[in-house]
Every structure is written in C-alpha cells, then in structure tokens.
N, CA and C atoms as an extended XYZ file, in Angstrom:
558
Properties=species:S:1:pos:R:3:atomname:S:1:resname:S:1:resid:I:1 pbc="F F F"
N       222.565      144.194      161.837 N   UNK     1
C       223.370      144.272      163.022 CA  UNK     1
C       224.611      143.412      162.831 C   UNK     1
N       225.747      143.980      163.220 N   UNK     2
C       227.002      143.254      163.188 CA  UNK     2
C       227.269      142.707      164.587 C   UNK     2
N       227.587      141.406      164.693 N   UNK     3
C       227.858      140.761      165.969 CA  UNK     3
C       229.329      140.381      166.019 C   UNK     3
N       230.025      140.838      167.055 N   UNK     4
C       231.446      140.559      167.225 CA  UNK     4
C       231.613      139.654      168.446 C   UNK     4
N       232.153      138.462      168.229 N   UNK     5
C       232.439      137.551      169.334 CA  UNK     5
C       233.661      138.073      170.089 C   UNK     5
N       233.690      137.828      171.390 N   UNK     6
C       234.840      138.226      172.200 CA  UNK     6
C       235.585      136.981      172.670 C   UNK     6
N       236.639      137.177      173.427 N   UNK     7
C       237.422      136.059      173.959 CA  UNK     7
C       236.658      135.286      175.034 C   UNK     7
N       235.551      135.833      175.526 N   UNK     8
C       234.725      135.148      176.522 CA  UNK     8
C       233.451      134.650      175.843 C   UNK     8
N       233.283      133.348      175.842 N   UNK     9
C       232.135      132.733      175.178 CA  UNK     9
C       230.823      133.327      175.691 C   UNK     9
N       229.999      133.806      174.761 N   UNK    10
C       228.700      134.371      175.103 CA  UNK    10
C       228.683      135.881      175.231 C   UNK    10
N       229.827      136.488      175.550 N   UNK    11
C       229.914      137.948      175.637 CA  UNK    11
C       230.125      138.460      174.219 C   UNK    11
N       229.234      139.338      173.780 N   UNK    12
C       229.281      139.804      172.395 CA  UNK    12
C       229.155      141.319      172.313 C   UNK    12
N       229.865      141.874      171.344 N   UNK    13
C       229.724      143.286      171.007 CA  UNK    13
C       228.744      143.353      169.846 C   UNK    13
N       227.737      144.192      169.981 N   UNK    14
C       226.715      144.340      168.942 CA  UNK    14
C       226.822      145.737      168.346 C   UNK    14
N       226.817      145.780      167.032 N   UNK    15
C       226.849      147.056      166.316 CA  UNK    15
C       225.580      147.169      165.494 C   UNK    15
N       224.583      147.890      166.016 N   UNK    16
C       223.342      148.032      165.263 CA  UNK    16
C       223.539      148.900      164.030 C   UNK    16
N       222.686      148.682      163.049 N   UNK    17
C       222.713      149.536      161.860 CA  UNK    17
C       222.104      150.887      162.238 C   UNK    17
N       222.804      151.938      161.856 N   UNK    18
C       222.361      153.295      162.142 CA  UNK    18
C       222.042      153.961      160.812 C   UNK    18
N       220.842      154.504      160.707 N   UNK    19
C       220.386      155.147      159.481 CA  UNK    19
C       220.317      156.652      159.726 C   UNK    19
N       221.112      157.399      158.983 N   UNK    20
C       221.147      158.844      159.162 CA  UNK    20
C       220.657      159.589      157.936 C   UNK    20
N       220.117      160.768      158.174 N   UNK    21
C       219.737      161.675      157.100 CA  UNK    21
C       219.769      163.096      157.655 C   UNK    21
N       219.182      164.044      156.941 N   UNK    22
C       219.233      165.448      157.342 CA  UNK    22
C       218.580      165.699      158.705 C   UNK    22
N       217.687      164.820      159.133 N   UNK    23
C       217.002      164.989      160.424 CA  UNK    23
C       217.838      164.522      161.598 C   UNK    23
N       218.790      163.612      161.332 N   UNK    24
C       219.572      163.007      162.415 CA  UNK    24
C       219.802      161.538      162.112 C   UNK    24
N       219.463      160.650      163.046 N   UNK    25
C       219.683      159.230      162.851 CA  UNK    25
C       218.605      158.409      163.550 C   UNK    25
N       218.556      157.116      163.166 N   UNK    26
C       217.622      156.149      163.741 CA  UNK    26
C       218.336      154.804      163.832 C   UNK    26
N       218.060      154.070      164.917 N   UNK    27
C       218.562      152.701      165.033 CA  UNK    27
C       217.594      151.894      165.881 C   UNK    27
N       217.575      150.592      165.629 N   UNK    28
C       216.855      149.685      166.514 CA  UNK    28
C       217.808      149.300      167.628 C   UNK    28
N       217.516      149.697      168.864 N   UNK    29
C       218.399      149.345      169.971 CA  UNK    29
C       218.088      147.957      170.515 C   UNK    29
N       216.929      147.431      170.202 N   UNK    30
C       216.554      146.077      170.620 CA  UNK    30
C       215.563      145.501      169.626 C   UNK    30
N       215.855      144.323      169.138 N   UNK    31
C       214.947      143.568      168.290 CA  UNK    31
C       215.072      142.109      168.697 C   UNK    31
N       214.029      141.543      169.239 N   UNK    32
C       214.086      140.154      169.672 CA  UNK    32
C       214.472      139.235      168.516 C   UNK    32
N       213.902      139.463      167.345 N   UNK    33
C       214.213      138.619      166.187 CA  UNK    33
C       215.682      138.715      165.805 C   UNK    33
N       216.223      139.928      165.741 N   UNK    34
C       217.629      140.091      165.370 CA  UNK    34
C       218.557      139.482      166.422 C   UNK    34
N       218.188      139.591      167.691 N   UNK    35
C       218.994      138.976      168.742 CA  UNK    35
C       218.962      137.451      168.616 C   UNK    35
N       217.778      136.908      168.365 N   UNK    36
C       217.675      135.456      168.202 CA  UNK    36
C       218.427      134.985      166.966 C   UNK    36
N       218.381      135.776      165.891 N   UNK    37
C       219.174      135.442      164.699 CA  UNK    37
C       220.666      135.414      165.023 C   UNK    37
N       221.082      136.207      166.031 N   UNK    38
C       222.483      136.259      166.452 CA  UNK    38
C       222.785      135.220      167.533 C   UNK    38
N       221.785      134.399      167.867 N   UNK    39
C       222.002      133.350      168.868 CA  UNK    39
C       221.825      133.800      170.300 C   UNK    39
N       221.187      134.952      170.506 N   UNK    40
C       220.952      135.483      171.850 CA  UNK    40
C       219.467      135.326      172.160 C   UNK    40
N       219.166      134.463      173.127 N   UNK    41
C       217.780      134.175      173.489 CA  UNK    41
C       217.551      134.598      174.930 C   UNK    41
N       216.998      135.783      175.119 N   UNK    42
C       216.709      136.303      176.454 CA  UNK    42
C       215.366      137.012      176.438 C   UNK    42
N       214.719      136.999      177.569 N   UNK    43
C       213.490      137.762      177.758 CA  UNK    43
C       213.793      138.836      178.784 C   UNK    43
N       213.992      140.052      178.309 N   UNK    44
C       214.321      141.139      179.224 CA  UNK    44
C       213.074      141.564      180.000 C   UNK    44
N       213.260      141.826      181.302 N   UNK    45
C       212.140      142.180      182.173 CA  UNK    45
C       212.345      143.511      182.883 C   UNK    45
N       213.532      144.109      182.748 N   UNK    46
C       213.811      145.346      183.470 CA  UNK    46
C       214.748      146.215      182.650 C   UNK    46
N       214.456      147.502      182.561 N   UNK    47
C       215.345      148.478      181.938 CA  UNK    47
C       215.923      149.369      183.034 C   UNK    47
N       217.227      149.636      182.960 N   UNK    48
C       217.908      150.479      183.938 CA  UNK    48
C       218.594      151.626      183.216 C   UNK    48
N       218.759      152.728      183.938 N   UNK    49
C       219.364      153.931      183.370 CA  UNK    49
C       220.213      154.548      184.472 C   UNK    49
N       221.524      154.678      184.242 N   UNK    50
C       222.382      155.304      185.253 CA  UNK    50
C       223.004      156.572      184.686 C   UNK    50
N       223.300      157.488      185.593 N   UNK    51
C       223.976      158.731      185.243 CA  UNK    51
C       225.205      158.853      186.135 C   UNK    51
N       226.333      159.171      185.546 N   UNK    52
C       227.565      159.432      186.281 CA  UNK    52
C       228.070      160.797      185.861 C   UNK    52
N       228.218      161.695      186.820 N   UNK    53
C       228.554      163.083      186.514 CA  UNK    53
C       230.022      163.282      186.159 C   UNK    53
N       230.923      162.506      186.771 N   UNK    54
C       232.342      162.800      186.651 CA  UNK    54
C       233.107      161.717      185.901 C   UNK    54
N       233.996      162.151      185.028 N   UNK    55
C       234.925      161.240      184.357 CA  UNK    55
C       235.716      160.498      185.430 C   UNK    55
N       235.906      159.184      185.223 N   UNK    56
C       236.638      158.387      186.194 CA  UNK    56
C       235.758      157.756      187.251 C   UNK    56
N       234.440      157.808      187.055 N   UNK    57
C       233.524      157.121      187.970 CA  UNK    57
C       233.533      155.639      187.624 C   UNK    57
N       233.841      154.809      188.607 N   UNK    58
C       233.887      153.372      188.393 CA  UNK    58
C       232.724      152.710      189.123 C   UNK    58
N       232.010      151.858      188.399 N   UNK    59
C       230.910      151.065      188.962 CA  UNK    59
C       231.226      149.598      188.694 C   UNK    59
N       231.390      148.832      189.748 N   UNK    60
C       231.632      147.405      189.556 CA  UNK    60
C       232.774      146.916      190.411 C   UNK    60
N       232.979      145.691      190.285 N   UNK    61
C       232.452      144.647      189.412 CA  UNK    61
C       231.259      143.990      190.106 C   UNK    61
N       230.093      144.007      189.501 N   UNK    62
C       228.851      143.561      190.114 CA  UNK    62
C       228.312      142.293      189.469 C   UNK    62
N       227.510      141.565      190.237 N   UNK    63
C       226.800      140.380      189.742 CA  UNK    63
C       225.624      140.107      190.668 C   UNK    63
N       224.724      139.248      190.232 N   UNK    64
C       223.653      138.709      191.063 CA  UNK    64
C       223.747      137.192      191.023 C   UNK    64
N       223.669      136.571      192.191 N   UNK    65
C       223.733      135.119      192.294 CA  UNK    65
C       222.474      134.472      191.744 C   UNK    65
N       222.591      133.195      191.372 N   UNK    66
C       221.415      132.396      191.033 CA  UNK    66
C       220.548      132.254      192.281 C   UNK    66
N       219.254      132.256      192.213 N   UNK    67
C       218.464      132.128      190.990 CA  UNK    67
C       218.121      133.475      190.340 C   UNK    67
N       218.709      134.563      190.823 N   UNK    68
C       218.365      135.890      190.309 CA  UNK    68
C       219.459      136.478      189.415 C   UNK    68
N       220.335      135.631      188.882 N   UNK    69
C       221.390      136.101      187.978 CA  UNK    69
C       220.772      136.869      186.814 C   UNK    69
N       221.548      137.767      186.249 N   UNK    70
C       221.051      138.614      185.164 CA  UNK    70
C       221.962      138.567      183.940 C   UNK    70
N       221.358      138.435      182.774 N   UNK    71
C       222.024      138.764      181.515 CA  UNK    71
C       221.716      140.236      181.267 C   UNK    71
N       222.654      140.943      180.633 N   UNK    72
C       222.484      142.381      180.423 CA  UNK    72
C       222.848      142.757      178.993 C   UNK    72
N       222.171      143.765      178.492 N   UNK    73
C       222.504      144.387      177.219 CA  UNK    73
C       222.689      145.865      177.502 C   UNK    73
N       223.924      146.364      177.332 N   UNK    74
C       224.268      147.741      177.699 CA  UNK    74
C       224.566      148.594      176.490 C   UNK    74
N       224.220      149.878      176.626 N   UNK    75
C       224.601      150.869      175.626 CA  UNK    75
C       224.708      152.219      176.308 C   UNK    75
N       225.349      153.155      175.650 N   UNK    76
C       225.561      154.484      176.206 CA  UNK    76
C       224.755      155.492      175.397 C   UNK    76
N       223.964      156.297      176.099 N   UNK    77
C       223.151      157.329      175.445 CA  UNK    77
C       223.863      158.684      175.407 C   UNK    77
N       224.786      158.887      176.360 N   UNK    78
C       225.558      160.137      176.395 CA  UNK    78
C       226.923      159.844      176.996 C   UNK    78
N       227.975      160.346      176.349 N   UNK    79
C       229.321      160.159      176.852 CA  UNK    79
C       229.944      158.856      176.401 C   UNK    79
N       230.882      158.342      177.206 N   UNK    80
C       231.613      157.126      176.846 CA  UNK    80
C       232.055      156.394      178.110 C   UNK    80
N       232.117      155.057      178.001 N   UNK    81
C       232.589      154.215      179.095 CA  UNK    81
C       233.536      153.150      178.545 C   UNK    81
N       234.340      152.599      179.439 N   UNK    82
C       235.069      151.362      179.183 CA  UNK    82
C       234.320      150.305      179.965 C   UNK    82
N       233.686      149.379      179.258 N   UNK    83
C       232.781      148.393      179.841 CA  UNK    83
C       233.487      147.043      179.922 C   UNK    83
N       233.327      146.347      181.057 N   UNK    84
C       234.077      145.125      181.333 CA  UNK    84
C       233.145      144.000      181.764 C   UNK    84
N       233.403      142.805      181.244 N   UNK    85
C       232.742      141.581      181.693 CA  UNK    85
C       233.825      140.620      182.174 C   UNK    85
N       233.567      139.932      183.313 N   UNK    86
C       234.515      138.989      183.905 CA  UNK    86
C       233.811      137.651      184.085 C   UNK    86
N       234.421      136.592      183.588 N   UNK    87
C       233.862      135.244      183.717 CA  UNK    87
C       234.029      134.766      185.161 C   UNK    87
N       232.901      134.506      185.851 N   UNK    88
C       232.954      134.000      187.226 CA  UNK    88
C       232.231      132.652      187.341 C   UNK    88
N       232.226      131.905      186.233 N   UNK    89
C       231.614      130.569      186.214 CA  UNK    89
C       232.670      129.535      186.603 C   UNK    89
N       232.458      128.885      187.714 N   UNK    90
C       233.402      127.858      188.187 CA  UNK    90
C       233.539      126.767      187.119 C   UNK    90
N       234.766      126.338      186.873 N   UNK    91
C       235.031      125.298      185.881 CA  UNK    91
C       235.180      125.804      184.462 C   UNK    91
N       234.982      127.093      184.240 N   UNK    92
C       235.107      127.653      182.893 CA  UNK    92
C       236.581      127.752      182.500 C   UNK    92
N       236.898      127.465      181.239 N   UNK    93
C       238.291      127.632      180.799 CA  UNK    93
C       238.730      129.092      180.804 C   UNK    93
N       237.775      130.026      180.885 N   UNK    94
C       238.120      131.450      180.943 CA  UNK    94
C       237.764      132.065      182.297 C   UNK    94
N       237.689      131.230      183.338 N   UNK    95
C       237.381      131.726      184.689 CA  UNK    95
C       238.380      132.814      185.088 C   UNK    95
N       237.860      133.910      185.611 N   UNK    96
C       238.634      135.073      186.070 CA  UNK    96
C       239.246      135.874      184.925 C   UNK    96
N       238.914      135.554      183.681 N   UNK    97
C       239.380      136.343      182.535 CA  UNK    97
C       238.353      137.445      182.262 C   UNK    97
N       238.805      138.483      181.587 N   UNK    98
C       237.933      139.622      181.321 CA  UNK    98
C       238.072      140.088      179.880 C   UNK    98
N       237.040      140.788      179.429 N   UNK    99
C       237.091      141.528      178.168 CA  UNK    99
C       236.563      142.928      178.448 C   UNK    99
N       237.062      143.876      177.684 N   UNK   100
C       236.613      145.253      177.825 CA  UNK   100
C       236.420      145.877      176.468 C   UNK   100
N       235.468      146.802      176.394 N   UNK   101
C       235.172      147.480      175.140 CA  UNK   101
C       234.698      148.900      175.444 C   UNK   101
N       235.068      149.820      174.570 N   UNK   102
C       234.557      151.182      174.715 CA  UNK   102
C       233.162      151.244      174.096 C   UNK   102
N       232.221      151.708      174.889 N   UNK   103
C       230.867      151.992      174.414 CA  UNK   103
C       230.668      153.498      174.520 C   UNK   103
N       230.095      154.087      173.493 N   UNK   104
C       229.869      155.530      173.534 CA  UNK   104
C       228.613      155.888      172.759 C   UNK   104
N       228.144      157.090      173.009 N   UNK   105
C       226.998      157.598      172.255 CA  UNK   105
C       227.365      157.737      170.780 C   UNK   105
N       228.643      157.945      170.488 N   UNK   106
C       229.079      158.144      169.117 CA  UNK   106
C       229.276      156.838      168.350 C   UNK   106
N       229.696      155.750      169.035 N   UNK   107
C       229.953      154.516      168.282 CA  UNK   107
C       228.752      153.554      168.274 C   UNK   107
N       227.723      153.859      169.062 N   UNK   108
C       226.451      153.107      169.068 CA  UNK   108
C       226.609      151.639      169.492 C   UNK   108
N       227.793      151.230      169.865 N   UNK   109
C       228.015      149.821      170.223 CA  UNK   109
C       227.241      149.445      171.483 C   UNK   109
N       226.926      148.154      171.557 N   UNK   110
C       226.271      147.586      172.722 CA  UNK   110
C       227.082      146.379      173.168 C   UNK   110
N       226.976      146.034      174.449 N   UNK   111
C       227.648      144.840      174.952 CA  UNK   111
C       226.606      143.934      175.572 C   UNK   111
N       226.591      142.686      175.109 N   UNK   112
C       225.720      141.671      175.705 CA  UNK   112
C       226.560      140.832      176.651 C   UNK   112
N       226.103      140.740      177.903 N   UNK   113
C       226.790      139.975      178.936 CA  UNK   113
C       225.811      138.931      179.465 C   UNK   113
N       226.105      137.643      179.252 N   UNK   114
C       225.200      136.600      179.743 CA  UNK   114
C       225.318      136.410      181.253 C   UNK   114
N       224.445      135.589      181.799 N   UNK   115
C       224.514      135.232      183.216 CA  UNK   115
C       225.838      134.524      183.494 C   UNK   115
N       226.345      134.694      184.702 N   UNK   116
C       227.592      134.038      185.088 CA  UNK   116
C       228.822      134.916      184.908 C   UNK   116
N       228.595      136.193      184.657 N   UNK   117
C       229.689      137.140      184.475 CA  UNK   117
C       229.486      138.328      185.411 C   UNK   117
N       230.587      138.825      185.973 N   UNK   118
C       230.548      140.084      186.710 CA  UNK   118
C       230.676      141.215      185.686 C   UNK   118
N       230.181      142.375      186.066 N   UNK   119
C       230.156      143.504      185.135 CA  UNK   119
C       230.578      144.782      185.847 C   UNK   119
N       231.305      145.625      185.118 N   UNK   120
C       231.649      146.934      185.643 CA  UNK   120
C       232.046      147.868      184.518 C   UNK   120
N       232.073      149.161      184.837 N   UNK   121
C       232.536      150.129      183.838 CA  UNK   121
C       233.131      151.337      184.528 C   UNK   121
N       233.966      152.052      183.766 N   UNK   122
C       234.498      153.325      184.206 CA  UNK   122
C       234.145      154.363      183.142 C   UNK   122
N       233.749      155.551      183.596 N   UNK   123
C       233.369      156.595      182.657 CA  UNK   123
C       234.618      157.263      182.076 C   UNK   123
N       234.583      157.472      180.776 N   UNK   124
C       235.698      158.089      180.061 CA  UNK   124
C       235.463      159.573      179.804 C   UNK   124
N       234.253      160.026      180.097 N   UNK   125
C       233.889      161.434      179.925 CA  UNK   125
C       233.037      161.854      181.129 C   UNK   125
N       232.802      163.126      181.254 N   UNK   126
C       231.823      163.623      182.220 CA  UNK   126
C       230.420      163.368      181.677 C   UNK   126
N       229.440      163.409      182.559 N   UNK   127
C       228.021      163.354      182.192 CA  UNK   127
C       227.675      162.152      181.312 C   UNK   127
N       227.824      160.967      181.864 N   UNK   128
C       227.594      159.727      181.138 CA  UNK   128
C       226.255      159.115      181.531 C   UNK   128
N       225.489      158.730      180.520 N   UNK   129
C       224.237      158.005      180.744 CA  UNK   129
C       224.350      156.625      180.111 C   UNK   129
N       224.129      155.590      180.936 N   UNK   130
C       224.187      154.202      180.494 CA  UNK   130
C       222.792      153.608      180.609 C   UNK   130
N       222.367      152.946      179.551 N   UNK   131
C       221.077      152.258      179.526 CA  UNK   131
C       221.343      150.778      179.408 C   UNK   131
N       220.633      149.988      180.215 N   UNK   132
C       220.787      148.553      180.035 CA  UNK   132
C       219.538      147.789      180.398 C   UNK   132
N       219.383      146.701      179.667 N   UNK   133
C       218.283      145.781      179.864 CA  UNK   133
C       218.794      144.613      180.698 C   UNK   133
N       217.926      144.058      181.542 N   UNK   134
C       218.279      142.887      182.346 CA  UNK   134
C       217.177      141.853      182.194 C   UNK   134
N       217.576      140.581      182.208 N   UNK   135
C       216.583      139.518      182.024 CA  UNK   135
C       216.075      138.936      183.345 C   UNK   135
N       216.403      139.598      184.459 N   UNK   136
C       215.880      139.201      185.755 CA  UNK   136
C       215.793      140.458      186.611 C   UNK   136
N       214.902      140.458      187.573 N   UNK   137
C       214.715      141.618      188.430 CA  UNK   137
C       215.872      141.760      189.407 C   UNK   137
N       216.102      142.990      189.847 N   UNK   138
C       217.118      143.236      190.860 CA  UNK   138
C       216.684      142.586      192.170 C   UNK   138
N       217.600      141.857      192.804 N   UNK   139
C       217.323      141.171      194.068 CA  UNK   139
C       218.457      141.488      195.046 C   UNK   139
N       218.238      142.395      195.988 N   UNK   140
C       219.305      142.791      196.921 CA  UNK   140
C       219.946      141.608      197.650 C   UNK   140
N       219.180      140.572      197.963 N   UNK   141
C       219.723      139.422      198.686 CA  UNK   141
C       220.691      138.601      197.837 C   UNK   141
N       220.653      138.770      196.532 N   UNK   142
C       221.533      138.021      195.623 CA  UNK   142
C       222.651      138.894      195.060 C   UNK   142
N       222.688      140.153      195.466 N   UNK   143
C       223.642      141.123      194.942 CA  UNK   143
C       225.039      140.851      195.492 C   UNK   143
N       226.049      140.960      194.619 N   UNK   144
C       227.428      140.784      195.049 CA  UNK   144
C       228.378      141.611      194.207 C   UNK   144
N       229.602      141.743      194.705 N   UNK   145
C       230.611      142.475      193.948 CA  UNK   145
C       231.994      141.936      194.260 C   UNK   145
N       232.917      142.277      193.378 N   UNK   146
C       234.314      141.853      193.453 CA  UNK   146
C       235.161      143.115      193.283 C   UNK   146
N       236.297      143.136      193.934 N   UNK   147
C       237.191      144.288      193.833 CA  UNK   147
C       237.517      144.620      192.384 C   UNK   147
N       237.404      145.872      192.044 N   UNK   148
C       237.653      146.354      190.689 CA  UNK   148
C       239.118      146.162      190.289 C   UNK   148
N       240.018      146.119      191.281 N   UNK   149
C       241.448      146.002      191.001 CA  UNK   149
C       242.012      144.659      191.477 C   UNK   149
N       241.184      143.633      191.488 N   UNK   150
C       241.613      142.297      191.913 CA  UNK   150
C       242.772      141.839      191.024 C   UNK   150
N       243.949      141.537      191.606 N   UNK   151
C       245.095      141.134      190.777 CA  UNK   151
C       244.897      139.792      190.076 C   UNK   151
N       244.043      138.918      190.606 N   UNK   152
C       243.781      137.641      189.922 CA  UNK   152
C       243.091      137.884      188.584 C   UNK   152
N       242.253      138.898      188.528 N   UNK   153
C       241.533      139.235      187.292 CA  UNK   153
C       242.400      140.141      186.415 C   UNK   153
N       242.948      141.183      186.989 N   UNK   154
C       243.886      142.049      186.284 CA  UNK   154
C       243.292      142.929      185.202 C   UNK   154
N       242.089      143.464      185.436 N   UNK   155
C       241.507      144.376      184.445 CA  UNK   155
C       242.445      145.555      184.219 C   UNK   155
N       242.689      145.869      182.965 N   UNK   156
C       243.524      147.017      182.598 CA  UNK   156
C       242.618      148.208      182.314 C   UNK   156
N       242.211      148.874      183.383 N   UNK   157
C       241.344      150.049      183.251 CA  UNK   157
C       242.122      151.154      182.546 C   UNK   157
N       241.500      151.903      181.640 N   UNK   158
C       242.226      152.926      180.883 CA  UNK   158
C       242.604      154.160      181.710 C   UNK   158
N       242.008      154.305      182.892 N   UNK   159
C       242.362      155.392      183.790 CA  UNK   159
C       242.033      154.967      185.212 C   UNK   159
N       242.631      155.639      186.161 N   UNK   160
C       242.384      155.328      187.569 CA  UNK   160
C       241.050      155.934      187.991 C   UNK   160
N       240.291      155.213      188.816 N   UNK   161
C       239.013      155.772      189.259 CA  UNK   161
C       239.216      156.960      190.193 C   UNK   161
N       238.349      157.946      190.053 N   UNK   162
C       238.343      159.096      190.967 CA  UNK   162
C       237.072      159.108      191.808 C   UNK   162
N       236.042      158.400      191.346 N   UNK   163
C       234.798      158.267      192.102 CA  UNK   163
C       234.489      156.782      192.193 C   UNK   163
N       234.318      156.293      193.427 N   UNK   164
C       234.077      154.886      193.691 CA  UNK   164
C       233.186      154.801      194.924 C   UNK   164
N       232.123      154.019      194.864 N   UNK   165
C       231.245      153.890      196.020 CA  UNK   165
C       231.979      153.190      197.160 C   UNK   165
N       231.520      153.403      198.392 N   UNK   166
C       232.116      152.718      199.541 CA  UNK   166
C       231.987      151.211      199.375 C   UNK   166
N       230.839      150.765      198.870 N   UNK   167
C       230.604      149.332      198.671 CA  UNK   167
C       231.625      148.743      197.697 C   UNK   167
N       231.877      149.423      196.582 N   UNK   168
C       232.824      148.909      195.593 CA  UNK   168
C       234.267      149.006      196.100 C   UNK   168
N       234.587      150.064      196.854 N   UNK   169
C       235.938      150.211      197.403 CA  UNK   169
C       236.247      149.102      198.405 C   UNK   169
N       235.232      148.606      199.114 N   UNK   170
C       235.422      147.579      200.147 CA  UNK   170
C       235.120      146.166      199.641 C   UNK   170
N       234.885      146.004      198.357 N   UNK   171
C       234.520      144.685      197.811 CA  UNK   171
C       235.657      143.686      198.025 C   UNK   171
N       235.305      142.424      198.273 N   UNK   172
C       236.337      141.399      198.452 CA  UNK   172
C       236.945      140.957      197.117 C   UNK   172
N       238.049      140.261      197.210 N   UNK   173
C       238.677      139.671      196.037 CA  UNK   173
C       237.853      138.479      195.556 C   UNK   173
N       238.033      138.112      194.299 N   UNK   174
C       237.320      136.978      193.724 CA  UNK   174
C       237.562      135.706      194.537 C   UNK   174
N       238.778      135.458      194.969 N   UNK   175
C       239.111      134.242      195.716 CA  UNK   175
C       238.311      134.123      197.012 C   UNK   175
N       237.866      135.248      197.566 N   UNK   176
C       237.104      135.233      198.817 CA  UNK   176
C       235.610      135.013      198.583 C   UNK   176
N       235.185      135.050      197.343 N   UNK   177
C       233.761      134.912      197.010 CA  UNK   177
C       233.396      133.428      196.894 C   UNK   177
N       233.290      132.754      198.032 N   UNK   178
C       232.989      131.320      198.054 CA  UNK   178
C       231.536      131.017      197.732 C   UNK   178
N       230.667      132.012      197.792 N   UNK   179
C       229.245      131.793      197.526 CA  UNK   179
C       228.888      131.785      196.040 C   UNK   179
N       229.842      132.045      195.173 N   UNK   180
C       229.539      132.084      193.742 CA  UNK   180
C       228.932      130.747      193.307 C   UNK   180
N       227.744      130.831      192.701 N   UNK   181
C       227.031      129.596      192.316 CA  UNK   181
C       226.809      129.503      190.818 C   UNK   181
N       227.765      130.008      190.066 N   UNK   182
C       227.720      129.892      188.603 CA  UNK   182
C       228.641      128.751      188.183 C   UNK   182
N       228.171      127.904      187.320 N   UNK   183
C       229.016      126.823      186.816 CA  UNK   183
C       229.042      126.873      185.299 C   UNK   183
N       230.134      126.401      184.771 N   UNK   184
C       230.330      126.366      183.328 CA  UNK   184
C       229.715      125.101      182.768 C   UNK   184
N       228.886      125.252      181.753 N   UNK   185
C       228.305      124.114      181.054 CA  UNK   185
C       228.951      124.010      179.691 C   UNK   185
N       229.814      123.021      179.522 N   UNK   186
C       230.536      122.858      178.261 CA  UNK   186
C       229.606      122.439      177.139 C   UNK   186
C-alpha cells in the first residue's frame, strides 16, 4: 500500500496494491496490520454504504462531536467523487483548511480522515456508491454540519451541486458552530 500525506496532518490518501489477471482484479481494502504499519491505529465498528443517483449530488460537510467523533476510511465502489476533509480542531495551525481528492472505482484510492475533521463529497458521475468504515457508531445527538460553501473554508468544488439535502442547504457557517469540541494536540 502506498500512503500519501496531505496538507492536513493525519488525513492520508491510501493506494492499495491491486492485483489483476484474466479473471479481473483483487485488492485488500482493509488490513489492520498494513494500516498500523502506516501509522493509522483505529478500531472500526461500523461500515456504511451510500448511493447517489445523480452527478452533482453533494453530501456534507458533516461531523460528529465528541465523545462520538468518528475517524473514517472511504472508498468508491462505483463512479467517482471529489472527497473533502476540513480541519475543525480548535487551535490547529490548519484550522478551517481543507484537502480534496478524487476517489473512484477506477483509481482504487481511499481517504483516511481522523477525528476532528468535517467531511463531505460531491459526485462526479451518476450512480455513485461510496463505502466507508467508521471507528464510532452514528449518534444523532452528536451529529453536525457546516455549510458546503462556507467562505471561511473556501472549498473549491469541481462543479456546482445540483442535489443537496435540506439539512445541508441550511447548515450554518463554521464561525457559528460554537459547540465544536475538537482541540488540536501538538
């Protein structure tokens, strides 16, 4: 597995080894040992699978507050997305900064997002399936979101959203999220 560090400490792009032959291909999408060798120590407890029918579907920017914060490992089984992580750890030198990467069924890339980051993606194709692991259970009482187009963050989405949930369309700006309880540990 190839591990690519990003501009946000802890957020990593993972490129698993893909073995192909006349039958098709095989890859390990998760190996605890390989993740630990890469410095990623998480115990995943939940697998999620989303489907988005239309190109331009935007989901995010989402997070869960402590004590139910989640680290995530995402990959795409069908189609392509532009996947984004935003640092929302108070006191972090990269607070409100973001990184984005294209994940697709064709490039096999995965994105690891640690706790303390908001997450979102926009679909680049129709009929997109996203699979992701989380290291904590979903907790509606800890669920939160930030406006996808918050000017303080300034995500450069590759296309304008055409499908957006009411919840995400009405999300507050980062500056209004006073309940954020993530702190940066240097």
